C-alpha positions as CSV (number, residue, x, y, z in Angstrom):
1,M,-17.7,3.1,1.1
2,R,-18.9,1.5,4.3
3,P,-22.4,0.0,4.5
4,F,-24.0,2.7,6.7
5,E,-22.5,5.4,4.5
6,V,-24.2,3.9,1.5
7,A,-27.4,3.5,3.4
8,L,-27.3,7.1,4.5
9,L,-26.8,8.5,1.0
10,F,-29.5,6.2,-0.4
11,V,-32.2,7.4,2.1
12,E,-31.1,11.0,1.5
13,I,-31.8,10.6,-2.2
14,L,-35.2,9.1,-1.4
15,A,-36.0,11.9,1.0
16,A,-35.0,14.6,-1.5
17,L,-37.2,13.0,-4.2
18,V,-40.2,12.9,-1.8
19,L,-39.7,16.6,-0.8
20,I,-39.2,17.8,-4.3
21,L,-41.4,15.7,-6.4
22,A,-44.1,13.9,-4.4
23,P,-47.5,15.6,-4.4
24,R,-48.6,16.4,-0.8
25,D,-52.3,15.7,-1.4
26,R,-51.5,12.1,-2.4
27,L,-49.2,9.4,-1.0
28,R,-48.9,11.3,2.3
29,W,-47.2,8.3,3.9
30,L,-44.1,9.1,1.8
31,D,-43.6,12.2,3.9
32,Y,-42.4,10.0,6.7
33,L,-39.4,9.0,4.7
34,V,-37.9,12.5,5.1
35,P,-36.7,12.3,8.7
36,I,-35.1,8.9,8.2
37,P,-31.8,10.4,7.0
38,S,-31.2,12.1,10.3
39,L,-31.7,8.8,12.1
40,M,-29.5,7.0,9.7
41,A,-26.8,9.7,10.2
42,L,-26.9,9.0,13.9
43,A,-26.6,5.3,13.2
44,Q,-23.7,5.7,10.9
45,V,-21.7,7.9,13.3
46,T,-22.4,5.5,16.1
47,A,-21.6,2.3,14.2
48,E,-18.8,3.3,11.9
49,S,-17.5,6.7,13.3
50,P,-17.6,9.9,11.4
51,R,-15.2,11.2,8.8
52,W,-14.9,14.6,7.2
53,Q,-15.9,13.4,3.7
54,M,-19.4,12.7,5.2
55,I,-19.9,16.2,6.7
56,P,-22.0,17.4,3.7
57,A,-24.2,14.2,4.1
58,Y,-24.7,14.9,7.8
59,A,-25.6,18.6,7.1
60,L,-28.0,17.5,4.4
61,A,-29.7,15.1,6.8
62,A,-30.2,18.0,9.2
63,V,-31.5,20.3,6.4
64,L,-34.0,17.7,5.2
65,L,-35.2,17.2,8.8
66,I,-35.7,21.0,9.3
67,W,-37.5,21.3,6.0
68,W,-39.8,18.4,6.9
69,I,-40.6,19.9,10.3
70,A,-41.2,23.4,8.8
71,R,-43.6,22.0,6.2
72,R,-45.6,20.3,8.9
73,G,-45.5,23.1,11.5
74,F,-44.9,26.8,11.5
75,A,-44.3,27.0,7.7
76,K,-47.1,24.6,6.7
77,G,-48.0,25.3,3.1
78,W,-45.6,28.1,2.8
79,F,-43.1,26.4,0.5
80,D,-46.0,25.1,-1.7
81,R,-47.4,28.6,-2.1
82,R,-44.1,30.1,-3.0
83,G,-42.9,28.3,-6.1
84,M,-39.6,30.3,-6.5
85,V,-38.6,29.6,-2.9
86,K,-39.4,25.9,-3.3
87,R,-37.4,25.7,-6.5
88,L,-34.5,27.4,-4.9
89,A,-34.6,25.1,-1.8
90,A,-34.9,22.1,-4.1
91,A,-31.8,23.3,-6.1
92,L,-29.8,23.7,-2.9
93,V,-30.8,20.2,-1.8
94,V,-29.8,18.7,-5.1
95,I,-26.4,20.5,-4.9
96,G,-25.9,19.3,-1.4
97,L,-26.8,15.8,-2.4
98,A,-24.3,15.9,-5.2
99,I,-21.5,17.0,-2.9
100,S,-22.6,14.5,-0.2
101,V,-22.2,11.6,-2.7
102,A,-19.1,12.9,-4.5
103,L,-16.8,13.4,-1.5
104,P,-17.1,9.9,0.1
105,V,-17.0,8.3,-3.4
106,A,-13.9,10.3,-4.3
107,L,-12.1,9.4,-1.0
108,P,-13.6,6.1,0.0
109,V,-13.0,3.9,3.0
110,F,-12.1,1.1,0.6
111,R,-11.8,-2.7,1.0
112,F,-9.0,-4.9,-0.2
113,P,-10.2,-7.7,-2.5
114,H,-10.3,-11.1,-0.8
115,P,-7.2,-13.1,-1.9
116,N,-7.7,-16.3,-3.9
117,G,-5.3,-18.5,-2.0
118,P,-6.3,-21.4,0.3
119,H,-5.2,-19.7,3.6
120,A,-6.7,-17.1,5.8
121,I,-4.2,-14.4,7.1
122,G,-2.9,-13.6,10.5
123,T,-0.6,-10.7,11.5
124,V,1.6,-9.7,14.4
125,T,4.0,-6.8,15.0
126,Y,7.4,-6.7,16.7
127,H,9.7,-4.0,17.9
128,W,13.4,-5.0,17.5
129,T,16.5,-3.1,18.5
130,D,20.0,-3.9,17.1
131,P,22.4,-3.3,20.0
132,T,25.4,-3.5,17.6
133,R,24.6,-0.6,15.3
134,R,24.1,3.1,15.9
135,E,21.3,5.0,14.4
136,V,23.1,7.2,11.8
137,F,20.0,9.4,11.4
138,A,20.0,10.4,15.1
139,T,22.1,13.1,16.6
140,D,23.0,11.2,19.8
141,P,25.8,8.7,18.9
142,G,24.5,6.4,21.6
143,T,21.2,5.8,19.8
144,R,20.8,2.2,18.5
145,R,19.0,1.2,15.3
146,E,15.4,0.3,16.0
147,L,12.9,-1.3,13.6
148,M,9.2,-1.9,13.6
149,V,8.5,-5.2,11.9
150,Q,5.0,-6.5,10.9
151,I,4.6,-10.2,10.0
152,W,1.7,-11.7,8.0
153,Y,1.4,-15.5,8.0
154,P,-1.0,-18.2,6.7
155,A,-3.8,-19.1,9.1
156,D,-6.7,-21.5,8.9
157,V,-9.9,-20.4,7.3
158,G,-12.8,-19.9,9.6
159,A,-11.4,-17.3,12.1
160,S,-14.2,-14.8,12.8
161,R,-12.4,-12.2,14.9
162,A,-12.2,-8.6,13.9
163,R,-10.0,-7.7,10.9
164,A,-6.8,-5.9,11.5
165,P,-6.6,-2.2,10.6
166,Y,-4.8,-1.3,7.4
167,V,-2.2,0.8,9.3
168,E,-1.4,0.8,13.0
169,D,-0.9,4.3,14.3
170,A,-2.8,5.6,11.3
171,D,-3.3,9.1,12.5
172,A,0.5,9.8,13.0
173,L,1.3,8.3,9.6
174,F,-1.3,9.9,7.5
175,I,-0.8,13.4,9.1
176,T,2.8,13.1,8.1
177,Q,1.8,11.9,4.6
178,A,-0.5,14.9,4.2
179,R,2.2,17.3,5.2
180,L,4.7,15.7,2.8
181,H,2.3,16.5,0.0
182,G,1.4,20.0,1.3
183,L,-2.2,19.0,2.2
184,P,-4.2,19.7,5.4
185,D,-3.6,17.3,8.2
186,F,-7.0,15.7,8.0
187,T,-6.9,14.8,4.3
188,F,-6.2,11.1,4.7
189,S,-7.7,10.7,8.2
190,H,-10.4,8.5,6.8
191,L,-7.9,5.8,6.0
192,R,-7.8,4.9,9.8
193,Y,-11.1,3.1,9.1
194,V,-9.7,0.9,6.3
195,T,-9.4,-2.8,7.4
196,T,-7.6,-5.7,5.8
197,N,-8.2,-9.4,5.3
198,A,-5.9,-10.2,8.2
199,T,-6.7,-11.0,11.8
200,V,-4.3,-10.1,14.7
201,G,-2.7,-12.9,16.7
202,I,-4.6,-15.9,15.4
203,P,-2.6,-19.2,15.2
204,V,-0.4,-20.0,12.2
205,S,-2.0,-22.6,9.9
206,A,-1.3,-26.2,10.7
207,G,-1.6,-27.0,7.0
208,A,2.2,-27.2,6.5
209,R,5.1,-27.8,9.0
210,T,6.9,-24.6,7.8
211,Y,6.4,-21.8,5.3
212,P,8.8,-19.9,3.1
213,V,9.7,-16.4,4.3
214,L,9.6,-13.2,2.2
215,I,10.9,-9.8,3.4
216,F,9.2,-6.7,2.1
217,L,10.8,-3.2,2.0
218,E,8.8,0.0,1.6
219,G,9.3,2.9,-0.7
220,L,10.7,6.3,0.3
221,T,8.3,8.2,2.6
222,G,6.1,5.0,2.5
223,Y,5.1,2.6,5.2
224,R,5.4,-1.1,5.8
225,Q,1.7,-1.8,4.8
226,M,1.9,0.1,1.4
227,N,1.8,-3.1,-0.7
228,T,-1.0,-4.9,1.3
229,F,-2.6,-6.0,-2.0
230,Q,0.6,-7.9,-2.8
231,V,1.4,-9.1,0.7
232,E,-2.1,-10.6,1.2
233,A,-2.0,-12.4,-2.1
234,L,1.4,-14.0,-1.2
235,V,0.4,-14.9,2.4
236,S,-2.9,-16.5,1.2
237,A,-0.8,-18.6,-1.2
238,G,1.4,-20.0,1.7
239,Y,4.2,-17.5,2.4
240,I,5.1,-15.7,5.6
241,V,5.8,-12.0,4.8
242,V,7.9,-9.8,7.0
243,A,7.6,-6.1,6.3
244,I,10.2,-3.7,7.8
245,D,9.5,-0.1,8.6
246,Q,13.0,1.5,8.2
247,P,13.0,4.6,10.3
248,F,13.7,8.0,8.6
249,V,13.2,6.3,5.2
250,A,9.5,5.5,6.0
251,A,7.2,8.5,6.3
252,S,6.6,7.8,10.0
253,V,7.5,5.1,12.4
254,V,5.9,5.0,15.8
255,F,7.6,2.9,18.5
256,P,5.7,1.2,21.4
257,D,6.6,4.0,23.9
258,G,5.1,6.6,21.6
259,R,8.3,8.0,20.1
260,Q,7.9,8.9,16.4
261,A,10.6,8.9,13.8
262,I,9.6,11.2,11.0
263,G,11.1,10.4,7.6
264,L,13.7,12.6,6.0
265,S,12.6,14.8,3.1
266,K,13.5,13.8,-0.5
267,A,15.9,16.7,-0.6
268,Q,17.7,15.4,2.5
269,I,18.0,11.7,1.6
270,D,18.2,11.8,-2.2
271,P,22.0,12.7,-2.3
272,L,22.6,9.8,0.0
273,I,20.7,7.4,-2.3
274,Q,22.4,8.8,-5.4
275,Q,25.8,8.2,-3.9
276,S,25.0,4.5,-3.8
277,L,23.9,4.6,-7.5
278,N,26.5,7.0,-8.9
279,P,29.3,7.7,-6.5
280,K,30.9,11.2,-6.5
281,E,33.5,13.2,-4.6
282,P,33.2,14.7,-2.1
283,A,30.8,12.3,-0.5
284,P,27.5,13.7,0.8
285,T,27.2,14.1,4.6
286,L,24.4,13.8,7.1
287,K,24.7,15.1,10.7
288,G,28.4,15.6,10.1
289,A,29.2,12.1,8.9
290,A,30.3,11.4,5.3
291,F,28.7,8.6,3.3
292,P,31.2,7.6,0.6
293,N,29.0,4.5,-0.3
294,G,25.7,6.3,0.2
295,I,22.9,5.2,2.5
296,I,21.9,1.9,0.8
297,P,24.6,-0.4,2.4
298,Y,23.5,0.9,5.8
299,L,19.8,0.2,5.1
300,A,20.7,-3.3,3.7
301,Q,22.3,-4.1,7.1
302,D,18.7,-4.0,8.5
303,I,18.0,-7.1,6.5
304,A,20.8,-9.1,8.0
305,F,19.6,-8.1,11.5
306,V,16.0,-9.1,10.7
307,L,17.2,-12.5,9.4
308,D,19.0,-13.1,12.7
309,K,15.9,-12.1,14.7
310,L,13.7,-14.4,12.5
311,A,16.1,-17.3,13.1
312,A,15.8,-16.6,16.9
313,S,12.0,-16.3,16.7
314,N,11.9,-19.7,14.9
315,I,13.5,-21.2,18.0
316,G,11.6,-19.3,20.6
317,D,9.0,-16.6,19.6
318,P,8.1,-14.3,22.5
319,Q,4.6,-14.1,21.2
320,R,4.4,-17.9,20.8
321,L,3.2,-17.7,17.2
322,L,6.0,-18.3,14.8
323,A,8.3,-20.8,16.6
324,G,9.1,-23.6,14.2
325,K,7.0,-22.2,11.4
326,L,9.6,-20.2,9.5
327,D,11.5,-22.1,6.7
328,M,14.8,-20.2,7.0
329,Q,16.2,-22.2,4.1
330,K,13.7,-20.6,1.8
331,V,13.9,-16.9,2.2
332,G,13.2,-14.3,-0.4
333,I,12.9,-10.5,-0.5
334,F,10.9,-7.9,-2.5
335,G,10.7,-4.2,-2.4
336,V,9.4,-1.1,-4.3
337,S,11.3,2.1,-5.1
338,I,14.1,2.6,-2.5
339,G,12.9,-0.7,-1.0
340,A,13.9,-2.4,-4.3
341,I,17.3,-0.7,-4.3
342,V,17.9,-2.0,-0.7
343,A,16.6,-5.4,-1.6
344,G,19.0,-5.7,-4.5
345,E,21.9,-4.6,-2.4
346,A,20.9,-7.0,0.4
347,C,20.8,-9.9,-2.1
348,R,24.2,-9.0,-3.4
349,V,25.8,-9.3,0.0
350,E,23.5,-11.7,1.9
351,T,23.7,-15.4,1.0
352,R,20.6,-16.3,3.2
353,L,18.4,-14.6,0.6
354,R,17.5,-17.1,-2.1
355,A,15.3,-15.0,-4.4
356,C,15.1,-11.3,-5.0
357,L,12.2,-9.3,-6.6
358,M,12.8,-5.6,-7.2
359,M,10.1,-3.2,-8.4
360,D,10.7,0.0,-10.3
361,A,14.0,1.3,-9.1
362,P,17.6,1.9,-10.2
363,M,20.3,-0.5,-9.0
364,T,23.4,0.2,-7.1
365,T,26.9,0.3,-8.7
366,G,27.8,-2.9,-6.9
367,L,24.8,-4.8,-8.3
368,V,25.3,-3.4,-11.8
369,R,28.9,-4.6,-11.6
370,D,28.4,-8.0,-9.9
371,G,24.8,-9.0,-10.7
372,L,22.9,-11.4,-8.5
373,K,24.1,-14.8,-7.4
374,Q,20.5,-15.9,-6.7
375,P,17.4,-15.7,-9.0
376,G,16.2,-12.2,-9.5
377,M,13.1,-10.5,-11.1
378,W,12.6,-6.8,-11.9
379,I,9.0,-5.5,-12.4
380,T,8.9,-2.1,-14.0
381,R,7.5,-0.3,-17.1
382,E,8.8,1.0,-20.4
383,A,10.6,4.3,-20.8
384,A,7.6,5.6,-22.7
385,T,5.4,5.1,-19.7
386,M,7.9,6.9,-17.5
387,R,7.9,9.8,-19.9
388,A,4.1,10.0,-19.9
389,E,4.3,10.1,-16.1
390,G,6.6,13.1,-16.3
391,W,9.9,11.6,-15.2
392,A,13.1,13.5,-16.1
393,A,15.1,12.0,-18.9
394,A,18.2,11.4,-16.6
395,D,16.0,9.5,-14.1
396,I,14.5,7.4,-16.9
397,R,17.9,6.5,-18.2
398,Q,19.2,5.6,-14.8
399,H,16.3,3.3,-14.0
400,Q,16.2,1.6,-17.4
401,S,19.9,1.1,-17.9
402,T,20.8,-0.1,-14.4
403,M,17.9,-2.6,-14.2
404,R,18.8,-3.9,-17.7
405,A,22.5,-4.1,-16.8
406,A,21.9,-6.1,-13.6
407,F,19.5,-8.3,-15.5
408,E,22.1,-9.0,-18.1
409,V,25.2,-9.5,-15.9
410,S,23.8,-11.7,-13.2
411,P,25.2,-15.2,-13.2
412,A,21.8,-16.6,-11.9
413,Q,18.4,-16.9,-13.6
414,T,16.8,-13.4,-14.0
415,Y,13.6,-12.0,-15.4
416,L,12.6,-8.6,-16.6
417,V,8.9,-7.7,-16.6
418,R,7.7,-4.4,-18.0
419,V,4.1,-3.4,-17.9
420,A,2.8,-0.7,-20.2
421,G,0.5,1.9,-18.7
422,M,1.7,1.4,-15.2
423,F,3.0,4.4,-13.2
424,H,5.2,4.2,-10.1
425,A,2.2,4.3,-7.7
426,N,0.5,1.4,-9.5
427,L,3.0,-0.9,-7.8
428,T,1.6,0.1,-4.4
429,D,-1.9,0.3,-2.8
430,A,-2.4,3.8,-4.1
431,P,-4.8,2.8,-6.9
432,H,-7.3,1.9,-4.1
433,F,-7.2,5.3,-2.5
434,S,-9.5,7.0,-5.0
435,P,-11.2,6.4,-8.3
436,L,-9.7,9.8,-9.3
437,V,-6.0,8.9,-8.9
438,S,-5.6,7.9,-12.6
439,W,-7.4,11.1,-13.7
440,L,-5.1,13.1,-11.5
441,G,-2.0,11.5,-13.0
442,V,-1.0,9.7,-9.8
443,T,-1.4,6.3,-11.4
444,G,-1.2,5.2,-15.0
445,P,-4.0,4.4,-17.5
446,I,-3.8,0.6,-16.8
447,D,-6.9,-0.6,-14.9
448,R,-6.2,-0.8,-11.2
449,R,-7.4,-4.4,-10.8
450,R,-5.5,-5.4,-14.0
451,G,-2.3,-3.9,-12.9
452,H,-2.4,-5.5,-9.4
453,T,-3.4,-8.9,-11.0
454,I,-0.3,-8.8,-13.2
455,I,2.0,-7.9,-10.3
456,N,0.6,-10.6,-8.1
457,A,0.8,-13.2,-10.9
458,Y,4.5,-12.6,-11.6
459,S,5.4,-12.2,-7.9
460,A,3.8,-15.6,-7.0
461,A,5.2,-17.3,-10.1
462,F,8.7,-16.1,-9.3
463,F,8.7,-17.1,-5.7
464,D,6.8,-20.4,-6.3
465,R,9.5,-21.5,-8.8
466,H,12.6,-20.5,-6.8
467,L,11.5,-21.0,-3.2
468,K,8.8,-23.8,-3.6
469,D,10.4,-25.5,-6.6
470,R,7.1,-25.5,-8.5
471,R,6.6,-25.4,-12.2
472,T,5.3,-22.0,-13.2
473,P,4.5,-21.8,-17.0
474,L,4.1,-18.0,-16.7
475,L,7.9,-17.7,-16.5
476,D,8.5,-19.9,-19.5
477,D,6.6,-18.1,-22.2
478,A,5.6,-14.7,-23.4
479,V,1.9,-15.0,-22.5
480,A,-0.4,-13.8,-25.2
481,E,-3.3,-12.9,-22.9
482,R,-1.2,-10.3,-21.2
483,P,-0.6,-7.8,-24.1
484,E,0.5,-5.1,-21.6
485,V,3.5,-7.2,-20.5
486,S,6.9,-7.2,-22.1
487,F,8.7,-10.2,-20.6
488,D,12.4,-11.3,-20.8
489,A,14.0,-14.3,-19.1
490,R,17.7,-15.0,-19.0
491,R,19.5,-18.1,-17.9
492,P,23.2,-18.1,-18.4
493,G,24.2,-20.7,-21.1
494,H,20.6,-20.9,-22.5
495,A,18.7,-18.9,-25.1
496,R,16.7,-16.0,-23.9
497,L,13.0,-16.2,-23.7
498,G,11.0,-13.0,-24.3
499,S,8.1,-11.2,-25.8
500,P,8.6,-8.9,-28.7
């Protein structure tokens, strides 16, 4: 919750206690606490902007003010002479107070934890169009493939400018997200007020000549910022992270001219994904075109295009931030859900990618057959945890068997990390959205902070070893202090390391 929201609820509790419990013939000065909530409500709306979860608190502030005025004016002594009326009014105030506290606590304007690395974080967004590729999701064959790309980079500590919002074009995105889940449009509107630890447009840190580059790919109906917890940890540790919004896979992509690409529904896109995982005849179609290899190879082509654009930006960045700062010899990729499928396929065909981290997704037939030629890591969970989440048996088998097969067949160093108690949404920012998400079954029983700490630890260890050439003991042993983790490491020609 935001500071003025906390202050408003605190003074409302004090005012309610004064009205209900304080004797009027003594401590009369306490009576002047009662109108303070209305003033604090005005201050909160002015300083932080209103949100619907605070409506009961605003209404309660007005009720407390009216009650206070009535007791001092036309209804002076009336409440005190009528015990039943006073008790009823007090009960209503208590109920209103409970609702006023519960709503903003259940759906908070949360804060991301400050990352532990030595760097501050800057961010910048680009709009890139690939003139060589048509947009297969568009009806017009002349439409070219467009991407929105957000880059986070290490900056020097000490910048005091305003923090970047969690999501640009938040209203468009979260209205779409609400509709996807069958909820009212305003449900997630408060997330427009969430800010991050990044600052827009500050200079790249001069602490190193260049920084390794990581590409991040979102999940289905997700958004490029959906793993901010992980992105900020990596950037703070000295990586440049490039997140791609892939139109029609993301929930919503808004282009600079205001056009919005709404993501396809799961029913529309799932046959195209499954065709890349388990090809069948006849091939699925979209807008009259057949996809014998599914949609994943097309999405993987976005990565090659982005790598080309990054190489060009390293020579001459239009925003004059990144030129000369990208170490294009040390590029990795990571993704979650469909982003992990695309990341794996991109690594299979793109030699410029030197390390590949895939989180909780099945792998394509090509990757299961060929494996990875560069180091790879899979972060997922046990089949038992997937069953507890309610996954279908066929989906569990597909996830577990294809990840295991790619891990086993790859000629390069590979790692398989399984975290007990972690649901699919635990691998994203979703645990921050509400303290109720675990109770509702959206996230697993693992503690939110614990789950994110484990993901960040293995992500950093993997990329540090294979892009920065650092020794990372976490990848050498089954670590006893992480009992939730089942860890396997495989290096061709060497004995396998693993936890029981």
